N, C-alpha and C positions, 0 to 999 in steps of 0.2 A: 172464304174458308179456304181454299187451295192456295189465295193468294198469300194468305197469313202464313202458311206452312213453307211454302217458298222463300217468302222473306225472312222466317227465321231458321232456315238452312243456310242461305246465303249470309246472313249475320254470323252464324256459327262457323261457316268457312271462313269468313273474312277475319274473327276473332283468331281462328286456329292459325292463320297466315301470320297474323300480327304477334302472336306468341312464340311462334318457330323463330321469325326474323328477330324478336326482342332477344329469345335464348341464346342463338347465336351470337348475337351482337354484346352479351353480357359475358359468354364465354370467351370469346376473341378479345375481350376489352381486357378479362382479368389475365388471358395468357400473354397478352403484349404487356400491359401497362403493369400489373401486379406480380411479378412472377414468383415473389415468396408465397403470396398467400394463396395466388393459384397451385402453388406446389404443394401448400399444407392443405387446399381443399382435396386434390388430389389424394393425398395421403389418408386424408379422413374417409373418404367415399373409398377406399381400398378398405378401411374397417368395415365399412358398412357393407361392403362385398363379402367380407370374411362373416360377418353376422348373419348374413343372409345364407351363406355355406352352412354355417353352424345350426340354422333353423330347419334346414333343408337334410340335415344330418339327423335331426332328432324326429322331424314328420314323417320322412321317408327314408328310413336306413338303409334298407334294399337297394334301391335305385337312386341313392344320392350319388354314387361316384359318376353312373351314366348320364344324371341331369347336371352334374359339375360339368362334365367333360362337354356337353351339348350347350348348354346355356351360359353357366359361367366360365366356360372356357374362351367363348368367344366375345365377353363382354370383360373388358379391363377398366380400370378405375376411372379414366377418362371418361368412358362411354357411360357409367354409372353418376359420375358428376354432372354430366350431360344431363342427363335423365332427370335427375335433382333439382338443378338449376330449371329445367323447364316444368318442374311442376310447382317450383317456387314462383316462377313469371307467370304461369297460369293463373294460380291463385291470384296474384295482385293484380293482372289485369284484367280478370273477371271480378274482382272485387271494384277496382275502379268504375269497370261498367256499368255494373250494379248500382253504386254509389251516386254516379251520374246519371242513371235511368236512361242510359242509351238504348237502342233497338228495342224499345217497347215492352223491357223485360217487367216494369213495374205496373204495366197498364192490365188490367183484365177485361 
C-alpha cells in the first residue's frame, strides 16, 4: 500500500516535469519559428487578461483596484499565454497517458 502511494507520487511528479518541459518547448518554438502566430496569441491572451479584470470588477468592486495592482499588474499577456499553453499541454499529456494506460491509472 505505501509503495503504491509513493509510486503514484513519483508518476505525478514525472508527469509534472514532462508538462513543464513541453510547455516551455512549445512556448519557445512559437516565439522563435512562428512570430506572427505568437504575437496573435499574446494579443489574444491580453484579451483574456482584460476579461479576468472585468470579471474581478464585477465580483469584487471594492477591492478590484488593489487586486489588479497586485495580481494582474504582475502578470502580463505573455505570462497568461504561458499559463494557457501549460493548461493545454497538461490536458493533452494527461489524456495521452490515460489513453495509453501508463502508470497503472486504469488498473484498480
